C-alpha positions in Angstrom: 13.2 -1.3 -22.3 14.7 -1.4 -18.8 14.6 2.3 -18.5 10.9 2.4 -19.5 10.1 -0.3 -17.0 11.9 1.5 -14.2 10.1 4.7 -15.0 6.7 3.0 -15.0 7.6 1.2 -11.8 8.7 4.4 -10.1 5.6 6.3 -11.2 3.3 3.6 -10.0 5.2 3.5 -6.6 5.0 7.3 -6.4 1.2 7.2 -7.0 0.7 4.6 -4.3 3.0 6.1 -1.7 2.0 9.7 -2.4 -1.7 8.9 -2.3 -1.3 6.9 0.9 0.7 9.7 2.6 -1.8 12.3 1.5 -4.7 10.3 2.8 -3.1 9.6 6.1 -1.7 13.0 6.8 -4.0 15.4 4.9 -7.4 13.9 4.2 -8.2 11.7 7.2 -7.2 13.9 10.2 -10.0 16.5 9.6 -12.5 13.7 9.0 -11.6 12.1 12.4 -13.0 15.2 14.1 -16.4 14.3 12.7 -18.9 11.8 14.2 -21.5 9.4 12.9 -22.9 9.2 9.4 -21.0 12.3 8.1 -17.7 10.8 9.1 -18.6 7.4 7.7 -19.8 9.0 4.4 -16.6 11.0 3.9 -14.4 8.0 4.6 -16.4 5.9 2.3 -16.1 8.5 -0.4 -12.3 8.7 0.0 -12.1 4.9 -0.3 -14.4 4.9 -3.4 -12.2 7.5 -5.1 -8.8 6.2 -4.0 -9.2 2.4 -4.4 -9.2 2.3 -8.2 -6.2 4.6 -8.4 -4.3 3.1 -5.6 -4.9 -0.5 -6.4 -4.1 0.0 -10.1 -0.8 1.7 -9.2 0.0 -1.0 -6.7 -0.7 -3.7 -9.4 1.4 -1.9 -12.0 4.2 -1.6 -9.5 4.1 -5.3 -8.6 4.0 -6.4 -12.3 6.8 -4.1 -13.4 8.8 -5.1 -10.3 8.5 -8.8 -11.2 9.6 -8.1 -14.8 12.5 -5.9 -13.6 13.6 -8.6 -11.2 13.7 -11.2 -14.0 15.6 -8.8 -16.3 18.1 -8.3 -13.5 18.6 -12.1 -13.3 17.4 -12.3 -9.7 17.9 -15.7 -8.1 20.0 -16.9 -11.1 22.9 -18.8 -9.6 24.6 -18.1 -6.2 22.6 -15.8 -3.9 23.8 -12.2 -4.1 23.0 -9.2 -1.8 20.5 -8.1 -4.5 18.6 -11.3 -4.1 18.4 -11.0 -0.3 17.1 -7.4 -0.5 14.7 -8.3 -3.3 13.4 -11.2 -1.1 12.7 -8.8 1.8 11.1 -6.3 -0.5 8.9 -9.0 -2.0 7.8 -10.2 1.4 7.0 -6.6 2.5 5.0 -6.0 -0.7 3.1 -9.2 0.0 2.3 -8.0 3.5 1.3 -4.6 2.1 -1.1 -6.2 -0.4 -2.6 -8.4 2.3 -2.9 -5.6 4.8 -4.4 -3.2 2.2 -6.9 -5.8 1.2 -7.9 -6.4 4.8 -8.1 -2.6 5.4 -10.1 -1.7 2.3 -12.3 -4.7 1.7 -12.8 -6.5 5.1 -12.2 -4.3 8.1 -13.3 -0.9 6.6 -16.7 -2.2 5.4 -17.0 -4.2 8.7 -16.5 -1.0 10.8 -18.9 0.9 8.6 -21.5 -1.7 9.2 -20.9 -1.5 13.0 -21.3 2.3 12.8 -24.5 2.0 10.7 -26.0 -0.5 13.1 -25.0 1.5 16.2 -22.9 -1.4 17.5 -19.6 -0.9 19.4 -16.8 -0.2 17.0 -14.7 -3.2 17.9 -12.9 -3.3 14.5 -11.6 0.3 14.8 -8.3 -0.5 16.7 -7.5 -3.3 14.3 -8.3 -1.1 11.3 -6.1 1.7 12.6 -3.2 -0.8 13.5 -3.3 -2.3 10.0 -3.5 1.2 8.5 -0.4 2.3 10.4 1.5 -0.9 9.4 0.6 -0.3 5.8 1.9 3.2 6.0 5.2 2.0 7.4 5.4 -0.7 4.7 4.6 1.9 2.0 7.6 4.0 3.2 10.0 1.0 3.7 9.4 -0.6 0.3 10.7 2.3 -1.8 13.7 2.6 0.4 14.5 -1.1 -0.3 14.0 -0.3 -4.0 16.7 2.4 -3.8 19.0 -0.1 -2.1 18.3 -2.6 -5.0 19.2 0.1 -7.5 22.5 0.6 -5.8 23.2 -3.2 -5.9 22.7 -3.6 -9.6 
């Protein structure tokens, strides 16, 4: 059972991380050279296609991570190094979920509305900053997962 959970957890993390890296480094750069409605339409299409896959993978990773932590007896008794690393990983996952929600459902649509209305794109720097932070979190979280595996 633990092996199956770890495999599902890893596959979900791979889908999230791989998709995020592919979007950031492969899909988005050519779109950034475009302007106006064409750019907005392509970014909207990327989001429409990625969100169900990415959010499902992230949800599966969170749920299986919680179950794996329980099965590893996290936080049972005196604090261990495992518990400290798991706490940091959990906090980073929480930040990633919050940042991704803001990026996908608040700032992204808000920026798209600014573009459609021809208003100044005041949300763009915040959207880019949160996107970069999410990328760093997406890379850091699996590294902490590898550390946890070593601490078991």
